[in-house]
Residue, then its C-alpha position, 0 to 999 in steps of 0.5 A: m195970132d188971130a188965126s190960131a185964136g179962131n182956130s181954138q174957138s172953132s174946134m171948141v165949138m166943134m168939140i161941144i156939138v160932138y158931146a151933144v150929139i154923143i149925149a142926144a144919142l145915148y138918150f135915144f137908144m138907152i134912156r128912152p126905150q129903158s124908161k118906156k119899158r119900165k113904164e109899160e111893166e108898171a101899167m102891166r102890174n096895175n092892170i092884173e086882175i083876179g083870175d089872170e095867170i101870172v109868171t114871177i120874176g123867180g119863175i113861178v106860175g100861178r093864178v091871182v086869186n086876190i089883190n091888196d091894193n093897200t098893201d101892194s101885193l097879191v095873193i096866188e095860187t100855185g100848182s095842182d095842190r093850189t098852194r097859195m102864195r103872197m107876194k108883191k106886185w113889183a115881182i110880176s114878171s108877165n102876165e100870161t092871160k094878156a099875153s095869150v089874149e094878144k096872140k090870138d088877136d094877131k092871128p086873124a089879122k095876119a091872115e086878112k093880110k094874106s087873103e088880101k095878097 
């Protein structure tokens, strides 16, 4: 009888360890990257400046002409006819101005690495 009680306790401990490992894996592979991405997007939206070219979540491309921090909104100009649209900051998908600057900065670094070889 003692042997079966010891086996059931060890199997219970092993089951708890397996569940803990599964929960830790879910955290590191799903929850943590998602929260990191959300923080990066929030920082990008808070660092939008007048003159930046942005893309909205609906696919509208425009240049920021006014930012209103009180209402958390901004005004963009789109197209050649300079149509102005007001929208919330949460609707911004990407900042194309910052992306193009980062791509230009990466090119010299890659060229330096190739010349070192």
